[in-house]
C-alpha positions as CSV (number, residue, x, y, z in Angstrom):
1,M,-43.3,30.8,-24.9
2,A,-44.5,27.4,-23.9
3,D,-43.3,25.4,-26.6
4,S,-39.2,26.7,-25.9
5,N,-39.5,26.4,-22.1
6,S,-40.6,22.4,-23.1
7,K,-38.0,22.3,-25.2
8,K,-35.5,23.6,-22.8
9,S,-36.5,21.2,-20.5
10,Y,-36.9,18.3,-22.7
11,L,-32.8,19.3,-24.0
12,G,-31.9,19.2,-19.8
13,L,-33.7,15.9,-19.2
14,L,-31.5,14.7,-22.2
15,V,-28.2,16.4,-21.2
16,V,-28.9,14.9,-17.3
17,V,-29.2,11.3,-18.6
18,M,-27.0,11.8,-21.7
19,T,-24.1,12.5,-19.0
20,A,-25.3,10.2,-16.0
21,S,-24.8,7.7,-19.0
22,F,-21.6,8.8,-19.5
23,V,-20.3,8.4,-16.0
24,T,-21.5,5.5,-15.0
25,P,-20.1,2.9,-17.4
26,F,-16.9,5.3,-17.6
27,M,-16.3,4.4,-14.0
28,G,-17.1,1.2,-13.9
29,S,-14.6,0.2,-17.4
30,A,-11.6,2.3,-15.7
31,V,-12.1,0.3,-13.0
32,N,-11.0,-2.7,-14.3
33,V,-7.9,-1.2,-15.2
34,A,-7.7,0.5,-12.1
35,L,-7.7,-2.8,-10.1
36,P,-4.0,-4.0,-10.2
37,Q,-3.2,-0.9,-9.1
38,I,-6.2,-1.8,-6.2
39,G,-4.8,-4.6,-4.7
40,N,-1.1,-3.7,-5.0
41,E,-2.5,-0.9,-2.3
42,L,-4.8,-2.8,-0.3
43,G,-3.5,-5.8,-0.5
44,I,-6.7,-7.3,-2.2
45,H,-5.6,-11.1,-3.7
46,A,-7.0,-11.8,-7.3
47,D,-9.9,-13.8,-6.3
48,G,-11.2,-10.5,-4.5
49,L,-10.0,-8.0,-7.0
50,S,-13.6,-8.8,-9.2
51,W,-16.3,-7.9,-6.4
52,V,-14.7,-4.6,-6.4
53,A,-16.9,-5.3,-10.0
54,M,-19.0,-7.7,-8.8
55,S,-20.2,-6.4,-5.3
56,Y,-21.8,-3.2,-7.9
57,I,-23.1,-5.0,-10.5
58,L,-25.3,-7.1,-7.3
59,V,-27.0,-4.6,-5.6
60,S,-27.0,-2.5,-8.9
61,A,-28.8,-4.8,-10.6
62,V,-31.0,-7.2,-7.6
63,L,-32.3,-3.6,-6.6
64,L,-33.4,-2.3,-10.2
65,L,-36.8,-3.6,-10.4
66,P,-38.0,-2.4,-6.7
67,F,-36.6,1.2,-7.9
68,G,-38.3,1.2,-10.9
69,A,-41.9,-0.2,-9.3
70,L,-41.1,3.1,-7.2
71,C,-40.0,5.9,-9.7
72,D,-43.5,5.5,-10.8
73,I,-45.4,6.2,-7.5
74,I,-43.0,8.4,-5.8
75,G,-41.7,10.1,-8.9
76,R,-39.0,9.1,-11.2
77,K,-37.6,12.7,-10.8
78,R,-36.8,12.4,-7.1
79,I,-35.9,8.4,-7.8
80,F,-33.4,9.8,-10.1
81,I,-31.8,13.1,-8.5
82,T,-31.4,9.8,-5.1
83,G,-30.0,8.0,-6.8
84,M,-27.3,10.7,-8.1
85,I,-26.6,11.4,-4.7
86,I,-26.2,8.3,-3.1
87,F,-23.7,7.6,-6.7
88,S,-21.6,10.5,-5.7
89,V,-21.2,10.3,-1.8
90,A,-20.7,6.6,-2.6
91,S,-18.4,7.7,-5.7
92,Y,-16.0,10.2,-2.7
93,L,-16.0,7.1,-0.3
94,C,-14.4,5.3,-2.4
95,A,-12.1,7.9,-3.5
96,I,-11.0,7.8,0.4
97,S,-11.3,3.8,1.0
98,G,-8.5,2.4,2.7
99,S,-9.7,-1.1,3.3
100,T,-11.2,-4.0,1.5
101,V,-14.2,-3.9,3.0
102,M,-15.1,0.0,3.4
103,L,-14.2,-0.5,-0.5
104,F,-16.8,-3.1,-1.1
105,T,-19.0,-1.2,0.6
106,S,-18.6,1.7,-1.0
107,R,-19.5,0.0,-5.1
108,A,-22.3,-1.8,-3.3
109,L,-23.8,1.7,-2.1
110,Q,-22.8,2.8,-5.9
111,G,-25.5,-0.2,-7.0
112,L,-28.1,1.3,-5.0
113,G,-27.1,4.6,-6.5
114,S,-27.0,3.3,-9.9
115,S,-30.0,0.9,-9.4
116,M,-32.5,3.9,-9.2
117,I,-30.1,6.2,-11.9
118,F,-31.5,3.1,-14.6
119,G,-34.3,2.2,-13.1
120,T,-35.6,6.2,-13.6
121,S,-33.7,8.0,-17.1
122,M,-35.2,5.4,-19.3
123,A,-38.5,6.0,-18.2
124,M,-37.8,9.9,-18.0
125,V,-36.8,10.1,-21.3
126,M,-39.9,8.2,-22.8
127,A,-42.7,10.0,-21.4
128,A,-40.6,12.7,-23.0
129,V,-40.5,12.2,-26.2
130,P,-43.1,11.3,-29.1
131,P,-43.3,7.6,-30.1
132,N,-42.0,8.0,-33.8
133,K,-38.9,10.4,-32.2
134,R,-38.0,7.4,-29.9
135,G,-35.8,5.7,-31.3
136,S,-33.3,8.3,-32.6
137,V,-32.9,9.4,-28.8
138,I,-32.6,6.2,-27.2
139,G,-29.4,6.0,-29.9
140,T,-28.1,9.2,-28.7
141,V,-28.0,7.9,-25.4
142,V,-26.9,4.6,-25.8
143,F,-23.9,6.3,-27.9
144,A,-23.1,8.4,-24.6
145,T,-23.1,5.3,-23.1
146,Y,-20.8,3.7,-25.0
147,T,-18.4,6.5,-25.7
148,G,-18.1,6.9,-22.1
149,L,-16.8,3.0,-22.5
150,A,-14.6,3.8,-25.6
151,I,-13.0,6.3,-24.3
152,A,-12.5,5.1,-20.1
153,P,-9.4,2.8,-21.3
154,V,-7.4,5.8,-22.3
155,I,-9.0,8.4,-20.2
156,G,-8.8,6.3,-17.0
157,G,-5.9,4.4,-17.8
158,L,-3.9,7.9,-18.0
159,M,-5.3,9.4,-14.8
160,I,-4.4,5.7,-12.9
161,H,-1.4,6.5,-14.9
162,V,-0.2,10.0,-13.6
163,M,-2.6,10.3,-10.3
164,G,-3.3,6.8,-9.3
165,W,-6.7,5.0,-8.5
166,R,-9.0,7.3,-6.9
167,S,-8.8,10.4,-9.4
168,I,-11.3,8.0,-11.5
169,F,-13.6,7.9,-8.3
170,W,-12.7,11.8,-7.5
171,L,-13.8,12.5,-10.9
172,T,-17.5,10.6,-10.8
173,F,-17.9,11.9,-7.2
174,I,-17.7,15.4,-8.7
175,L,-19.4,14.9,-12.2
176,C,-22.3,13.2,-10.3
177,S,-22.5,16.1,-8.0
178,L,-22.9,18.2,-11.1
179,I,-25.7,16.0,-12.7
180,S,-27.3,15.9,-9.6
181,V,-27.8,19.9,-9.4
182,G,-28.5,19.7,-13.3
183,A,-31.8,17.4,-12.4
184,F,-32.5,19.7,-9.6
185,F,-33.1,22.4,-12.0
186,W,-33.7,20.4,-15.7
187,I,-35.9,18.0,-14.8
188,R,-40.0,19.1,-14.7
189,D,-42.0,16.7,-11.9
190,E,-44.1,14.3,-13.5
191,S,-47.3,12.4,-12.4
192,V,-47.6,9.8,-10.6
193,Y,-49.2,6.6,-11.9
194,H,-49.4,4.3,-8.7
195,K,-50.8,5.1,-5.1
196,A,-47.9,3.9,-2.0
197,S,-50.1,1.0,-1.4
198,D,-49.7,-0.6,-5.1
199,F,-46.0,-1.4,-3.3
200,D,-45.8,-5.2,-3.9
201,F,-43.3,-5.1,-0.3
202,V,-43.0,-9.0,0.0
203,G,-42.9,-9.4,-3.2
204,S,-39.9,-7.1,-3.1
205,V,-38.3,-8.9,-0.7
206,I,-38.5,-12.1,-2.0
207,Y,-37.3,-10.8,-4.5
208,V,-34.2,-8.9,-3.4
209,L,-33.2,-12.2,-1.7
210,S,-33.7,-14.6,-4.3
211,L,-31.9,-12.6,-7.1
212,S,-29.3,-11.7,-4.6
213,L,-29.1,-15.8,-3.4
214,F,-29.6,-16.8,-7.3
215,M,-26.5,-14.0,-8.9
216,Y,-23.8,-15.0,-5.4
217,G,-24.3,-18.1,-6.7
218,V,-23.3,-18.0,-10.5
219,S,-20.7,-15.9,-9.9
220,K,-18.7,-18.6,-7.4
221,I,-20.5,-21.4,-8.9
222,T,-17.5,-23.7,-9.1
223,E,-17.7,-23.9,-5.5
224,T,-20.5,-26.9,-3.4
225,Y,-21.8,-23.9,-2.0
226,A,-22.5,-21.5,-4.3
227,V,-24.5,-24.7,-6.6
228,I,-26.4,-25.3,-3.6
229,L,-27.5,-21.3,-3.3
230,T,-27.8,-21.2,-6.6
231,I,-30.5,-23.4,-6.8
232,T,-31.8,-22.1,-3.3
233,G,-32.1,-18.5,-5.2
234,F,-33.7,-20.3,-8.8
235,T,-36.4,-22.2,-6.5
236,G,-37.3,-18.1,-4.3
237,L,-37.1,-16.5,-7.9
238,L,-40.2,-19.6,-8.7
239,L,-42.0,-18.6,-5.8
240,F,-41.8,-15.0,-6.8
241,I,-43.6,-15.6,-10.3
242,Y,-46.1,-17.4,-8.4
243,Y,-47.0,-15.0,-5.9
244,E,-46.8,-12.0,-8.0
245,L,-49.3,-14.0,-10.8
246,R,-51.8,-13.6,-7.6
247,R,-51.1,-9.7,-6.8
248,E,-53.4,-7.6,-8.4
249,N,-51.1,-4.5,-8.3
250,P,-46.9,-6.9,-8.1
251,L,-44.1,-5.8,-9.1
252,F,-43.3,-7.3,-11.8
253,N,-46.0,-7.7,-13.9
254,V,-45.7,-11.5,-14.7
255,R,-48.5,-11.5,-17.3
256,L,-47.1,-9.1,-19.6
257,F,-44.6,-11.1,-20.2
258,A,-47.7,-13.4,-21.2
259,S,-49.8,-11.0,-22.7
260,N,-47.1,-9.0,-24.7
261,R,-45.1,-10.7,-26.6
262,I,-43.0,-8.2,-28.0
263,F,-42.0,-7.5,-23.8
264,A,-41.3,-11.2,-23.4
265,F,-39.3,-11.4,-26.2
266,S,-37.1,-8.1,-26.7
267,N,-36.0,-8.2,-22.7
268,L,-35.2,-12.7,-23.4
269,A,-32.9,-11.1,-26.2
270,A,-31.0,-9.0,-24.2
271,L,-31.0,-11.3,-21.6
272,I,-29.1,-13.4,-23.8
273,N,-26.9,-10.7,-25.7
274,Y,-25.4,-9.4,-22.4
275,A,-24.8,-13.5,-21.5
276,A,-23.5,-13.1,-24.4
277,T,-20.6,-10.5,-25.2
278,F,-20.4,-9.4,-21.4
279,A,-17.1,-11.0,-20.7
280,I,-15.5,-10.9,-24.4
281,S,-13.5,-7.7,-23.1
282,F,-12.5,-9.6,-19.7
283,M,-10.7,-13.2,-21.8
284,L,-9.2,-11.5,-24.1
285,S,-7.9,-9.0,-22.0
286,L,-5.8,-11.3,-20.2
287,Y,-5.5,-13.4,-24.1
288,L,-4.0,-10.4,-25.4
289,Q,-2.1,-10.2,-21.9
290,Y,-0.6,-13.6,-21.3
291,A,-0.5,-14.9,-24.7
292,K,0.7,-11.5,-26.7
293,G,2.8,-10.7,-23.6
294,M,1.0,-6.9,-23.9
295,N,0.5,-4.4,-21.4
296,P,-3.0,-2.7,-20.1
297,A,-2.9,0.4,-22.4
298,E,-1.5,-1.5,-25.4
299,A,-4.1,-4.5,-24.6
300,G,-6.9,-0.8,-23.8
301,G,-6.0,0.2,-26.7
302,I,-7.2,-3.2,-29.0
303,L,-10.2,-3.9,-26.9
304,I,-11.1,0.2,-27.9
305,A,-12.1,-0.8,-31.3
306,Q,-15.1,-2.4,-29.9
307,P,-16.9,0.2,-27.8
308,V,-15.9,2.9,-30.5
309,V,-17.6,1.6,-33.4
310,M,-20.8,1.2,-30.8
311,A,-20.7,4.4,-30.1
312,I,-20.8,5.1,-34.1
313,V,-23.9,2.5,-35.3
314,A,-25.6,2.9,-32.2
315,P,-27.3,6.1,-32.8
316,L,-28.0,5.7,-36.5
317,S,-29.6,2.0,-35.6
318,G,-32.1,4.5,-33.0
319,R,-33.1,6.4,-36.1
320,L,-33.3,3.2,-38.1
321,S,-35.8,1.8,-35.5
322,D,-37.8,4.6,-35.5
323,R,-38.9,4.1,-39.4
324,M,-38.6,0.0,-39.4
325,Q,-39.2,-3.0,-36.8
326,S,-37.2,-3.5,-34.2
327,R,-37.0,-7.1,-34.2
328,W,-35.2,-6.8,-37.8
329,L,-32.2,-4.5,-37.1
330,A,-31.7,-6.5,-33.3
331,S,-31.9,-9.6,-35.5
332,A,-29.0,-8.2,-38.2
333,G,-27.5,-7.3,-34.5
334,M,-27.4,-10.8,-33.1
335,A,-26.1,-12.0,-37.0
336,V,-23.2,-9.9,-37.3
337,I,-22.0,-10.2,-33.3
338,V,-22.2,-14.5,-34.5
339,V,-19.9,-13.6,-37.1
340,G,-17.7,-11.3,-34.7
341,L,-17.2,-14.2,-32.5
342,L,-16.4,-17.3,-34.5
343,P,-12.7,-16.5,-35.2
344,F,-12.3,-16.6,-31.8
345,V,-13.0,-20.0,-31.8
346,F,-10.3,-20.6,-33.2
347,I,-7.9,-18.8,-31.1
348,D,-4.1,-19.4,-30.2
349,N,-0.8,-18.3,-30.0
350,S,-0.2,-17.9,-33.5
351,T,-4.0,-16.1,-33.8
352,S,-2.8,-12.5,-35.5
353,I,-3.6,-8.9,-32.8
354,T,-5.0,-7.6,-37.1
355,M,-7.9,-11.0,-37.0
356,I,-8.8,-9.8,-33.6
357,F,-8.7,-6.2,-34.1
358,I,-11.3,-6.5,-37.3
359,S,-13.1,-8.9,-34.8
360,L,-13.8,-6.7,-32.6
361,L,-15.0,-4.2,-35.0
362,I,-17.5,-6.2,-36.3
363,L,-18.3,-7.6,-33.3
364,G,-18.9,-3.3,-32.5
365,M,-20.8,-2.9,-35.6
366,G,-23.3,-5.7,-34.2
367,F,-23.9,-4.3,-30.7
368,G,-24.7,-0.9,-32.2
369,L,-27.6,-2.1,-34.3
370,F,-28.9,-4.2,-31.6
371,S,-28.9,-1.8,-28.6
372,S,-30.4,1.0,-29.5
373,P,-33.7,-1.2,-31.7
374,N,-34.2,-3.6,-29.2
375,T,-34.2,-0.4,-26.1
376,N,-37.0,0.6,-28.2
377,A,-38.7,-2.1,-28.9
378,V,-38.9,-3.1,-25.3
379,M,-39.4,0.9,-24.1
380,S,-42.2,1.2,-26.9
381,S,-44.1,-2.0,-26.5
382,V,-45.5,-1.0,-22.7
383,D,-48.3,2.2,-22.3
384,R,-46.9,5.6,-20.0
385,S,-47.8,3.4,-16.4
386,L,-45.2,1.1,-17.1
387,Y,-42.1,2.9,-18.4
388,G,-40.5,2.7,-14.9
389,V,-40.7,-1.1,-14.6
390,A,-40.0,-1.3,-18.2
391,S,-37.0,0.4,-17.8
392,A,-36.3,-1.2,-14.6
393,T,-36.6,-4.3,-16.5
394,I,-34.6,-4.7,-19.5
395,S,-31.5,-3.0,-17.6
396,T,-32.2,-6.1,-14.9
397,M,-31.5,-8.2,-18.2
398,R,-28.6,-6.8,-18.9
399,L,-27.4,-7.0,-15.3
400,T,-28.1,-10.2,-14.8
401,G,-27.0,-11.1,-18.3
402,Q,-23.2,-9.6,-17.3
403,M,-22.9,-11.8,-13.9
404,L,-24.4,-15.3,-15.8
405,S,-21.5,-13.8,-18.6
406,M,-18.7,-13.6,-16.2
407,G,-20.1,-17.3,-14.5
408,I,-19.5,-19.1,-17.6
409,A,-16.4,-17.1,-18.1
410,S,-15.0,-18.1,-14.6
411,L,-16.3,-21.6,-14.8
412,A,-14.5,-22.2,-18.1
413,V,-10.8,-21.1,-16.6
414,H,-11.7,-22.1,-13.5
415,I,-12.3,-26.3,-15.4
416,F,-8.9,-26.0,-17.4
417,V,-7.0,-24.2,-15.4
418,G,-8.0,-24.2,-12.0
419,N,-6.7,-22.3,-8.9
420,R,-3.4,-21.9,-10.6
421,N,-2.0,-18.5,-11.8
422,I,-1.9,-18.0,-15.8
423,E,1.6,-18.8,-16.9
424,A,3.4,-20.5,-19.7
425,E,3.3,-23.7,-18.7
426,N,-0.6,-23.7,-18.2
427,L,-0.8,-21.1,-21.3
428,G,-2.0,-23.5,-23.5
429,D,-4.9,-24.6,-21.1
430,F,-6.3,-21.0,-20.8
431,I,-6.2,-20.4,-24.1
432,H,-8.9,-24.2,-24.1
433,A,-11.0,-21.9,-22.2
434,T,-11.3,-19.2,-24.1
435,Q,-12.0,-20.9,-26.8
436,L,-14.7,-22.6,-25.1
437,V,-16.3,-19.9,-23.9
438,F,-16.3,-17.9,-27.1
439,S,-18.0,-21.3,-28.5
440,I,-20.9,-21.3,-26.0
441,F,-21.5,-17.2,-26.5
442,I,-21.6,-18.2,-29.9
443,I,-24.4,-20.7,-29.2
444,L,-26.0,-18.1,-27.5
445,C,-26.0,-15.7,-30.0
446,I,-27.5,-18.2,-32.1
447,L,-31.3,-19.3,-29.5
448,G,-30.8,-15.2,-29.0
449,I,-31.6,-14.3,-33.0
450,F,-34.6,-16.6,-32.5
451,A,-36.3,-15.1,-29.6
452,S,-35.4,-11.5,-31.1
453,L,-37.0,-12.5,-34.7
454,A,-40.0,-14.6,-32.9
455,R,-41.4,-10.8,-30.6
456,G,-43.9,-10.5,-33.7
457,H,-44.6,-7.5,-34.5
458,E,-43.7,-4.0,-33.4
459,S,-46.4,-1.2,-32.6
460,Q,-45.7,2.1,-30.9
461,K,-47.8,2.9,-28.0
462,G,-47.7,5.0,-24.7
């Protein structure tokens, strides 16, 4: 009976985490499709529309690490359920938003909930799964994530077309409310691993302020004041590292990076991977609509190729990472990404849709090969008491990489196109910007291959 209850609890946990992992990327991807409609209704200009996404990413990224540490003090279940409730309420507020300020604030509140969800979800899964099954389970969770990304342009686009942009937030509100109830009944309470007095409040303040300045500065890097903010934020992060090295119970175990080669290089590989890939869909979406004259639905139909393949490959690579070294799988994934990116360096007006579609299929295969094994390597390289910090760290690397990727793309477009709208007379300039962005991404991925290989031999912990 005990084994039956344990299995039921584990399956309930997996359902809750997979559903949460599906809903949040679905919502994020669908929001991108909804941006023109949101802008028209609320009167948000093109520059401001980027902050519908950025306000969410920024808040989520800077708070992941503090909540990752808190979940090992307060309890992962409590933090996760609280995050789901906050995300649900924030989705409701987004759905009824009647102004730019309310929408941006509600999206930031969603980021707060997201940081609590993703700072704990992977830690809960890792604690419930034996070491030889982790890769398979992580692959299943990643499958849910990529499925959300894959169907969002189609299902989300149809909902937006028929019922308006608010419908995606209503759907998110309903699903997150159900997840909160399911989590309460299905997730077991876990032991806490640290005392409340261990929480590094001063370090948290330094970290949140410094990373906020840095990431906001990167997002506006073309402005002089943004350069100052970026430098200030980076200096603050250096101060944070110095402070953490002197603490007995740090928020961010910097020594873990120095003493745990697998943890350090796997996280570095994740940062590089997301910095080199997140803006791909952003650049190609603009290219397909401006250079090829597609509407958003048609462009989404092309871009869906990448996440579909990711959803297929990720569970398979996760299972493989239970049997072989993750560094070989993750490094092979980065190499495949380089192959997929290479044709885009030479993209122009005459580039065929078939070539773009095939390249996206290759990119999807590379992402799928990289993601699950790399996450498995990070989480399996630390003891059970550090699962919360490890989960939050790799999620922080993901979101920071996404911000850096958008910063690279925005800077290139600003250099070549400036503050003008993309039109027929400057389309060539935009294509040059696109070629530059993909060239930079290839260089980053090549560096990422070396970072992935440098992690060394892996052994399971926990």
